[in-house]
C-alpha positions in Angstrom: -8.5 10.8 -25.3 -7.5 14.0 -27.1 -4.8 14.7 -24.5 -3.4 11.2 -25.0 -3.2 11.6 -28.8 -1.5 15.0 -28.4 1.1 13.3 -26.1 1.7 10.5 -28.5 2.1 12.9 -31.4 4.6 14.9 -29.4 6.6 11.7 -28.8 6.6 10.9 -32.6 7.7 14.4 -33.4 10.5 14.2 -30.9 11.8 11.0 -32.3 11.7 12.2 -35.9 13.4 15.4 -35.0 16.2 13.8 -33.1 16.7 11.4 -36.0 17.4 14.3 -38.3 19.5 15.9 -35.6 21.6 12.7 -35.2 22.5 12.6 -39.0 23.4 16.3 -39.1 25.4 16.1 -35.8 27.6 13.1 -36.9 28.4 14.9 -40.2 29.5 18.0 -38.3 31.6 15.8 -35.9 33.0 13.5 -38.6 33.7 16.0 -41.5 35.0 19.6 -41.8 35.7 22.1 -44.5 34.8 21.2 -48.1 33.9 17.6 -47.1 31.3 18.9 -44.7 29.9 21.3 -47.2 29.6 18.5 -49.8 27.8 16.1 -47.4 25.4 18.8 -46.3 24.7 19.8 -49.9 23.3 16.3 -50.7 21.5 16.0 -47.3 18.1 17.6 -48.3 17.6 15.0 -51.0 18.2 12.1 -48.6 17.2 13.1 -45.1 13.3 13.5 -45.5 13.1 9.9 -46.9 15.3 8.5 -44.2 13.3 10.3 -41.4 10.0 8.8 -42.7 11.7 5.4 -42.9 13.0 5.8 -39.4 9.4 6.6 -38.1 8.2 3.3 -39.6 11.0 1.4 -37.9 10.3 3.0 -34.6 6.6 2.1 -34.9 7.5 -1.5 -35.8 9.6 -1.8 -32.6 6.8 -0.3 -30.4 8.6 2.8 -29.3 5.3 4.7 -29.1 3.4 2.1 -27.0 5.1 2.7 -23.7 5.0 5.8 -21.5 8.2 7.7 -20.8 7.6 7.8 -17.1 7.9 4.0 -17.0 10.8 3.7 -19.4 12.7 0.5 -18.6 15.3 -1.9 -20.0 12.8 -3.5 -22.5 12.1 0.0 -23.9 15.9 0.7 -24.2 16.3 -2.7 -25.8 13.7 -1.7 -28.4 15.5 1.5 -29.1 18.8 -0.3 -29.6 17.1 -2.7 -32.0 15.5 0.1 -34.0 18.7 2.1 -34.3 20.7 -1.0 -35.3 18.2 -1.6 -38.1 18.6 2.0 -39.2 22.4 1.8 -39.0 22.4 -1.5 -41.1 20.2 0.3 -43.6 22.7 3.1 -43.9 25.4 0.5 -44.4 23.5 -1.2 -47.2 22.7 2.1 -48.9 26.3 3.3 -48.6 28.0 0.1 -49.9 25.4 -1.0 -52.5 23.7 2.1 -53.9 26.5 4.7 -53.3 29.5 2.4 -53.7 32.7 3.7 -55.4 31.9 1.7 -58.5 28.8 3.9 -59.0 29.7 7.3 -57.5 33.4 7.0 -56.8 33.2 7.5 -53.0 31.2 6.5 -49.9 28.7 9.0 -48.6 28.7 7.9 -45.0 31.6 5.5 -44.3 31.8 2.9 -41.6 33.1 5.3 -38.9 30.2 7.8 -39.6 27.6 5.0 -39.3 29.2 3.7 -36.1 29.1 7.2 -34.7 25.5 7.6 -35.8 24.5 4.4 -33.9 25.9 5.9 -30.7 24.4 9.3 -31.1 21.0 8.1 -32.2 20.7 5.7 -29.2 21.7 8.6 -26.9 19.2 11.0 -28.4 16.3 8.5 -28.3 17.0 6.9 -24.9 18.5 9.9 -23.0 15.3 12.0 -22.9 13.2 9.0 -21.9 15.5 8.2 -19.0 15.7 11.8 -18.0 11.9 12.2 -18.0 11.6 9.0 -15.9 14.2 10.3 -13.4 12.3 13.6 -13.2 9.1 11.9 -12.4 10.9 9.6 -9.9 12.4 12.7 -8.1 9.0 14.4 -8.0 7.2 11.4 -6.6 9.9 11.0 -3.9 9.4 14.7 -3.0 5.7 14.2 -2.9 6.1 11.2 -0.7 8.2 13.2 1.8 5.8 16.1 1.6 2.8 13.8 2.1 4.3 12.2 5.2 4.6 8.8 3.6 4.8 5.9 6.1 8.2 4.0 6.2 7.6 0.4 5.1 9.6 -2.7 5.8 9.5 -4.9 2.7 9.7 -8.7 2.9 10.7 -11.0 0.1 13.2 -11.7 -2.7 14.8 -9.2 -5.0 12.6 -9.2 -8.1 9.3 -8.9 -6.2 10.7 -6.3 -3.8 12.0 -4.2 -6.7 8.4 -4.2 -8.2 7.0 -2.9 -4.9 9.7 -0.2 -4.7 8.9 0.8 -8.3 5.2 1.0 -7.5 6.0 3.2 -4.4 8.2 5.5 -6.5 5.6 5.8 -9.2 2.9 6.7 -6.7 0.7 3.7 -7.2 1.2 2.7 -3.5 0.3 6.0 -1.9 1.4 7.0 1.6 4.2 4.4 1.7 8.0 4.7 1.2 10.5 1.8 1.2 12.7 2.0 4.3 14.3 -1.4 4.5 14.2 -5.0 3.2 14.2 -8.4 4.8 15.1 -11.3 2.5 14.6 -15.1 2.9 18.0 -15.6 1.3 21.3 -15.1 3.2 23.2 -14.1 0.1 21.1 -11.0 -0.2 22.6 -9.6 3.0 24.6 -6.4 2.7 23.1 -5.5 -0.7 20.6 -2.9 -1.7 17.8 -2.7 -4.2 17.1 0.7 -5.9 19.0 2.3 -3.0 17.0 0.5 -0.2 19.2 -1.7 2.0 18.7 -5.3 2.9 18.7 -5.2 6.7 18.5 -8.9 7.5 16.7 -12.2 7.1 13.0 -12.7 7.7 13.8 -14.5 11.0 15.4 -11.2 12.3 12.3 -9.1 11.8 11.8 -8.4 15.5 15.4 -7.4 16.0 15.5 -5.2 12.8 12.3 -3.4 13.7 13.5 -2.8 17.3 16.8 -1.3 16.1 14.9 1.0 13.7 12.7 2.2 16.6 15.8 2.9 18.7 17.2 5.0 15.9 14.0 7.1 15.9 13.0 5.8 12.5 10.4 3.1 13.3 8.6 1.2 10.5 4.9 1.9 10.2 3.9 -0.9 7.8 5.1 -4.3 6.8 4.6 -5.4 3.1 5.0 -9.1 2.3 5.5 -10.4 -1.2 4.6 -13.9 -2.3 8.2 -15.2 -1.8 7.9 -14.2 1.9 4.8 -16.3 2.2 6.1 -19.4 0.4 6.6 -22.5 2.6 10.4 -22.4 2.3 10.4 -18.9 3.9 8.7 -20.4 7.0 6.0 -17.6 7.3 4.6 -19.1 10.4 7.8 -18.2 12.3 8.3 -14.7 11.2 4.6 -13.9 11.4 4.5 -15.1 15.0 7.3 -12.6 15.7 5.5 -9.7 14.1 2.6 -10.1 16.5 4.6 -8.4 19.2 5.5 -5.5 16.9 1.8 -4.4 16.5 2.5 -3.3 12.9 -0.1 -3.7 10.1 0.9 -6.3 7.6 -0.1 -6.2 3.9 0.5 -8.6 1.1 1.2 -7.8 -2.5 -1.9 -8.2 -4.8 -2.8 -7.2 -8.3 -6.4 -7.0 -9.4 -5.7 -7.4 -13.1 -2.9 -10.0 -12.8 -0.3 -8.0 -14.7 -2.8 -5.7 -16.5 -3.6 -3.4 -13.6 -1.8 -1.4 -11.0 0.0 -3.1 -8.1 -2.2 -3.1 -5.0 -1.9 -4.1 -1.4 -4.3 -6.2 0.6 -4.4 -7.1 4.3 -2.6 -10.3 5.1 -5.1 -12.9 6.2 -4.4 -16.2 7.9 -5.8 -18.1 4.9 -2.9 -16.7 2.8 -0.6 -19.0 4.7 -2.8 -22.1 4.7 -3.0 -22.9 1.0 -1.0 -25.3 -1.2 1.1 -24.0 -4.1 -1.4 -22.4 -6.6 -2.0 -23.7 -10.1 -0.4 -21.5 -12.8 -3.3 -19.8 -14.6 -3.1 -19.2 -18.4 -4.0 -15.5 -18.3 -3.8 -15.1 -22.1 -6.3 -17.9 -22.5 -8.8 -16.3 -20.1 -8.2 -12.9 -21.8 -9.1 -14.2 -25.2 -12.1 -16.1 -23.8 -13.6 -13.1 -22.0 -12.4 -10.1 -23.9 -15.4 -8.2 -25.4 -18.0 -10.7 -24.1 -21.3 -10.0 -22.5 -21.5 -11.9 -19.2 -24.2 -12.7 -16.7 -23.3 -13.9 -13.2 -26.2 -15.2 -11.0 -25.6 -15.0 -7.3 -23.0 -12.4 -8.1 -23.1 -10.9 -4.6 -21.9 -14.1 -2.9 -18.3 -14.9 -2.1 -17.7 -17.1 -5.2 -20.0 -15.0 -7.5 -18.5 -11.7 -6.6 -15.0 -12.9 -7.3 -16.1 -14.3 -10.6 -17.5 -10.9 -11.4 -14.2 -9.3 -10.6 -12.3 -11.8 -12.7 -14.6 -11.3 -15.7 -14.1 -7.5 -15.5 -10.4 -7.9 -15.0 -10.0 -10.0 -18.1 -11.9 -7.6 -20.3 -15.6 -8.5 -20.5 -17.4 -5.7 -22.4 -20.6 -5.8 -20.3 -21.4 -7.6 -17.0 -24.9 -8.1 -15.5 -24.9 -9.1 -11.9 -28.0 -11.0 -10.9 -28.6 -11.2 -7.1 -31.6 -11.6 -4.8 -29.9 -9.8 -1.9 -30.0 -6.0 -2.3 -27.1 -5.3 0.1 -24.9 -7.9 -1.6 -25.8 -6.5 -5.0 -24.9 -3.0 -3.9 -21.6 -4.1 -2.4 -20.3 -5.9 -5.5 -21.4 -3.3 -8.0 -19.7 -0.6 -5.9 -16.6 -2.7 -5.7 -16.5 -3.2 -9.4 -17.0 0.5 -10.0 -14.1 1.3 -7.7 -11.7 -0.5 -10.0 -12.6 1.8 -12.9 -12.3 -0.8 -15.5 -13.7 -0.5 -19.0 -16.4 -3.2 -18.4 -19.9 -1.8 -18.3 -21.5 -2.9 -15.1 -25.2 -3.3 -14.3 -27.1 -5.1 -11.6 -30.5 -6.7 -11.3 -32.4 -7.7 -8.2 -33.9 -11.1 -9.2 -34.4 -14.6 -7.7 -33.5 -17.5 -9.9 -36.6 -19.3 -8.6 -38.7 -16.6 -10.4 -38.9 -17.9 -14.0 -41.1 -15.0 -15.1 -38.4 -12.5 -14.0 -35.3 -14.5 -15.1 -36.3 -15.3 -18.7 -37.0 -11.7 -20.0 -34.0 -10.4 -18.1 -31.7 -12.8 -19.9 -33.3 -12.2 -23.3 -33.0 -8.4 -23.0 -29.3 -8.6 -22.0 -28.4 -11.3 -24.6 -25.3 -12.7 -22.9 -22.5 -14.6 -24.5 -21.6 -16.3 -21.3 -23.8 -17.2 -18.3 -22.1 -18.2 -15.0 -24.6 -19.6 -12.5 -23.3 -19.3 -9.0 -26.7 -18.7 -7.2 -27.4 -21.6 -4.9 -28.2 -22.6 -1.3 -25.1 -24.3 0.0 -25.2 -25.0 3.8 -25.6 -28.6 4.6 -27.5 -28.3 7.9 -30.0 -25.8 6.6 -30.8 -27.8 3.5 -31.2 -31.0 5.6 -33.8 -29.1 7.6 -35.4 -27.0 4.8 -35.2 -29.6 2.0 -37.9 -28.0 -0.1 -36.0 -24.7 -0.3 -32.9 -26.5 -1.5 -34.9 -28.1 -4.3 -36.6 -24.9 -5.3 -33.3 -23.0 -5.6 -30.7 -25.6 -6.6 -32.9 -27.7 -8.9 -35.7 -25.5 -10.3 -33.7 -22.2 -10.0 -30.9 -23.8 -12.0 -33.4 -25.1 -14.6 -34.8 -21.6 -15.0 -31.4 -20.1 -15.6 -30.4 -22.9 -18.0 -33.6 -22.5 -20.0 -33.2 -18.7 -20.0 -29.6 -18.9 -21.2 -30.7 -21.2 -24.1 -33.6 -18.9 -25.0 -31.2 -15.9 -25.0 -28.9 -17.7 -27.5 -25.9 -17.7 -25.1 -22.7 -19.4 -26.3 -21.9 -21.1 -23.0 -23.5 -21.8 -19.6 -21.4 -22.6 -16.6 -22.9 -23.9 -13.3 -20.9 -23.7 -10.1 -21.3 -27.1 -8.5 -19.7 -28.9 -5.6 -17.7 -32.0 -4.8 -20.6 -33.0 -2.6 -22.5 -33.8 -5.8 -20.3 -36.9 -6.2 -22.1 -39.9 -4.6 -24.2 -37.5 -2.6 -25.0 -38.1 1.0 -26.8 -34.8 1.6 -29.7 -32.7 0.1 -27.1 -30.2 -1.0 -25.1 -32.8 -2.9 -28.3 -34.4 -4.4 -29.8 -31.2 -5.5 -26.6 -30.0 -7.1 -26.1 -33.4 -8.9 -29.6 -33.2 -10.2 -29.0 -29.7 -11.5 -25.8 -31.1 -13.2 -27.8 -33.8 -14.9 -30.3 -31.3 -16.2 -27.5 -29.2 -17.7 -26.0 -32.3 -19.2 -29.3 -33.3 -20.8 -29.7 -29.9 -22.4 -26.0 -29.9 -23.5 -26.6 -33.1 -25.3 -29.1 -31.4 -27.5 -26.2 -29.3 -29.0 -23.9 -32.3 -29.7 -24.6 -32.3 -33.4 -23.6 -28.7 -33.8 -19.9 -28.3 -33.2 -20.2 -24.5 -32.8 -23.5 -24.8 -30.8 -24.0 -23.8 -27.2 -22.2 -25.6 -24.4 -23.6 -26.2 -20.9 -21.2 -27.4 -18.3 -20.8 -27.7 -14.6 -17.6 -27.2 -12.6 -17.1 -29.0 -9.3 -14.7 -28.0 -6.5 -14.4 -28.3 -2.8 -13.9 -25.8 0.0 -12.8 -22.2 -0.7 -10.7 -20.5 1.9 -12.3 -17.3 3.2 -15.7 -17.8 1.5 -18.9 -17.2 3.4 -19.6 -20.5 5.3 -16.0 -21.7 5.0 -14.5 -23.1 8.2 -11.6 -20.5 8.2 -13.7 -17.4 9.0 -15.5 -19.4 11.6 -12.3 -20.5 13.2 -10.9 -16.9 13.1 -14.1 -15.7 14.9 -13.8 -18.5 17.5 -10.1 -17.6 18.1 -11.0 -14.0 18.5 -13.5 -15.0 21.2 -10.9 -17.1 23.0 -12.2 -20.5 21.8 -13.1 -23.2 21.8 -12.7 -24.1 18.1 -15.5 -26.6 17.1 -14.5 -29.5 14.9 -17.1 -32.2 14.0 -14.6 -35.1 13.9 -10.8 -35.5 14.4 -10.9 -37.5 11.1 -12.7 -34.9 9.0 -10.7 -34.2 5.8 -11.4 -31.6 3.2 -9.8 -30.1 0.1 -9.1 -26.3 0.0 -8.2 -23.6 -2.5 -8.3 -19.8 -2.6 -11.3 -18.0 -4.0 -9.3 -16.4 -6.8 -7.7 -19.6 -7.9 -11.1 -21.4 -7.9 -12.7 -18.7 -9.9 -9.9 -18.5 -12.5 -10.0 -22.3 -12.9 -13.8 -22.2 -13.3 -13.3 -19.7 -16.2 -10.4 -21.9 -17.6 -12.7 -24.9 -17.6 -15.4 -22.8 -19.4 -12.9 -21.7 -22.0 -12.0 -25.4 -22.7 -15.7 -26.3 -23.1 -16.2 -23.5 -25.6 -13.1 -24.3 -27.6 -13.8 -28.1 -27.8 -14.3 -29.2 -31.3 -15.5 -32.4 -32.9 -12.1 -34.0 -32.5 -12.1 -33.2 -28.7 -13.8 -35.5 -26.2 -16.9 -33.7 -25.0 -17.1 -33.1 -21.3 -20.0 -31.5 -19.4 -18.7 -31.8 -15.9 -15.3 -30.3 -15.0 -13.5 -31.0 -11.7 -10.8 -28.7 -10.2 -7.7 -30.4 -8.9 -7.7 -29.4 -5.2 -4.2 -30.7 -4.3 -3.6 -32.6 -1.1 -6.6 -32.9 1.3 -6.3 -31.3 4.8 -7.4 -32.6 8.1 -9.7 -30.1 9.7 -8.1 -30.8 13.1 -4.7 -29.9 11.7 -6.1 -26.8 10.1 -7.6 -25.7 13.5 -4.3 -26.3 15.3 -2.3 -24.4 12.7 -4.6 -21.4 12.8 -4.3 -21.3 16.6 -0.5 -21.2 16.3 -0.6 -18.6 13.6 -2.6 -16.4 15.9 0.1 -16.7 18.5 -1.5 -19.3 20.8 -0.9 -22.9 21.7 -3.7 -25.5 20.9 -5.0 -27.2 24.1 -3.2 -24.7 26.3 -4.4 -21.2 25.4 -7.4 -22.3 23.1 -9.2 -25.6 23.3 -10.6 -27.6 20.3 -14.1 -29.2 20.9 -15.4 -32.2 19.0 -19.1 -31.8 18.2 -19.8 -34.9 16.2 -20.6 -35.6 12.6 -23.8 -34.0 11.4 -26.5 -35.5 9.1 -25.6 -35.2 5.5 -21.9 -34.9 6.2 -19.1 -37.3 5.4 -15.5 -37.6 6.6 -13.8 -37.7 3.3 -14.5 -35.9 0.1 -14.1 -37.5 -3.3 -13.5 -36.0 -6.8 -15.1 -38.6 -9.1 -18.0 -41.1 -8.7 -17.1 -44.8 -9.2 -19.2 -44.9 -12.4 -17.8 -41.5 -13.7 -14.5 -42.1 -15.4 -12.0 -39.2 -15.5 -11.2 -37.5 -18.9 -8.0 -35.4 -19.3 -8.4 -31.8 -20.5 -4.8 -30.9 -21.1 -5.3 -28.0 -18.7 -3.3 -27.6 -15.5 -5.6 -27.8 -12.6 -8.7 -29.0 -14.5 -10.0 -32.5 -15.0 -13.3 -33.6 -16.6 -15.8 -36.3 -15.9 -17.2 -38.3 -18.8 -20.9 -37.9 -19.5 -23.4 -39.8 -17.4 -26.9 -38.5 -17.4 -30.6 -39.3 -18.2 -32.5 -38.1 -21.3 -34.5 -35.0 -21.2 -37.8 -36.8 -21.2 -36.9 -38.7 -18.0 -35.6 -35.4 -16.5 -39.0 -33.7 -17.1 -40.8 -36.6 -15.4 -38.6 -36.4 -12.3 -39.0 -32.6 -12.3 -42.8 -32.9 -12.3 -42.7 -35.4 -9.5 -40.4 -33.1 -7.5 -42.7 -30.2 -8.0 -45.6 -32.3 -6.7 -43.7 -33.4 -3.7 -42.8 -29.9 -2.8 -46.5 -28.8 -3.1 -47.6 -31.7 -1.0 -44.7 -31.1 1.5 -43.8 -34.8 1.1 -40.1 -35.2 1.8 -40.1 -38.9 1.4 -41.6 -38.5 -2.1 -38.9 -36.0 -3.0 -36.2 -38.3 -1.7 -37.6 -41.1 -3.7 -37.3 -39.1 -6.9 -33.7 -38.1 -6.1 -32.8 -41.7 -5.2 -34.3 -42.9 -8.5 -32.4 -40.2 -10.5 -29.2 -40.6 -8.5 -28.6 -44.2 -7.5 -25.6 -43.3 -5.3 -27.8 -40.9 -3.2 -27.6 -42.3 0.4 -29.1 -39.6 2.6 -30.9 -41.8 5.0 -27.9 -44.0 5.7 -26.0 -41.1 7.3 -25.0 -41.4 11.0 -26.6 -39.0 13.5 -24.6 -36.7 15.7 -23.1 -38.3 18.8 -24.9 -35.8 21.0 -27.2 -32.9 20.4 -25.3 -29.7 19.6 -26.8 -26.2 19.8 -27.4 -24.7 16.4 -25.2 -21.7 17.2 -22.2 -23.9 18.0 -22.4 -26.0 14.8 -19.2 -25.5 12.7 -19.7 -24.9 9.0 -16.7 -26.7 7.8 -16.8 -27.8 4.2 -20.3 -26.4 3.4 -19.2 -24.4 0.4 -18.8 -25.8 -3.1 
């Protein structure tokens, strides 16, 4: 911190010194003899005040907020604006305060002021550009000395330039830009920051082969988002790269503009998603900045990403609650590796243990509680129904009650689209937990600034544990077959990061809702167009370089108990309410009073203790009239447990 302050003071001193130097130098250039002597004689009574004034102008235009090694056009623009203000100030002083009517002559004159504008811009901008170039040259020398790997960059100009800048600045270590492939033909023959555009994406195999023949082979491929867009036909160029045996990375940024540019391995799921919803980063920053956050189930695929997003958007403290020790260790280590300012702590705790959860929450005193802990696999919950009720119903109740006791401002439960007109124990238990959260949320209706308790529903998440995509990838690696329950099975999909950002966006809406805003306790994420699982399987096979039905077979295993062919976003008696947020809808309130909820909870507890599944189902059917578990079709033929696909088992 002291070192940073010293550097900032050095920058301030430099700018003030060159301001004085600019005034003196233009006098020396513009005047001579007695005129110069006369101007220099009055300078001590004017210059100190002008230098102080210039310092205030520089501060106003943020000249001290950016680092010299990253000096760019916006920084130069700020310099020009500041110097223009100073020049206009001199013009006002010269023509109004020192005009001929008062003193008989101009002190500066128009030519001197114009000359000052040029000199001052040069003295402020020149050293910044020179320093940046010096750092750039040194980083290039380090790259050569460190045997940096030549990388082939894929994408359009703006994104590629950002990657090149990151490599030059050293934030992408061990890589140097060696060539560019663009999806646009009008980029051919051009260069970006000295790196040539060698061809189109479709020519990747030819360009890489020619580089190898020259003895300058590429060692890494870096794809930007524009190279992965549907119009760039990533399926085609990716299939050609399979024969090159080169590692492929995609551009990523942990802090979404606030952190350093990073690279991540390119996964098949990066090519399977619809266009992402544009996330309001400023909204999430203002919602999470400085907040104390608890995430239950923080070691799971959804919970861990939510932890990362909370830290990225500036949460002051984050408590990760997880029942799995390996999962807790992994996420806390990953969070620590990002070196953010968020204070991270972890706690081994099971949400089913009320005596552990309540004091844990009270001691931490969270502002925000995000409840991601749950059992989510349909087949297991159909077999072990009591475990699903213990975790998804009573575990959620314990977390909700603990959040209220700890005076939290908002509670968010991760729910699932299977809670809508549920046909499985997973859907029924999650819907029941939603109802309990709604009943407690209703207690705070009178207080506009009181606590909010909401649930957020969404469908399948690409790449999450239990998602069909990792299962298909593993089956492709084994040579098949890919197992699909039904050719007509349809599901919604979105990426983990998009889902988590939209969960936090929905939470920010719930917290900001005032008396004039329609109150919603269940939010639903817009999942885009549904995808046939059969089409997904075929495309994944082709992306892996094989042909469906020829190289790798697809086996139909039959619909399982608790599974339906089509997912829905809203129940028939649950009207949609608009939120005004892109990607987020809301369901209008539909729940039972807390007294009835307590009665159902008591009966569920008794059914679990008596191991009476029929009694438990009777309670769920009474609480959720749309619950139709026992009307589900049975599988067409017995299927070994190991071969059961897990498509669409994640919320």
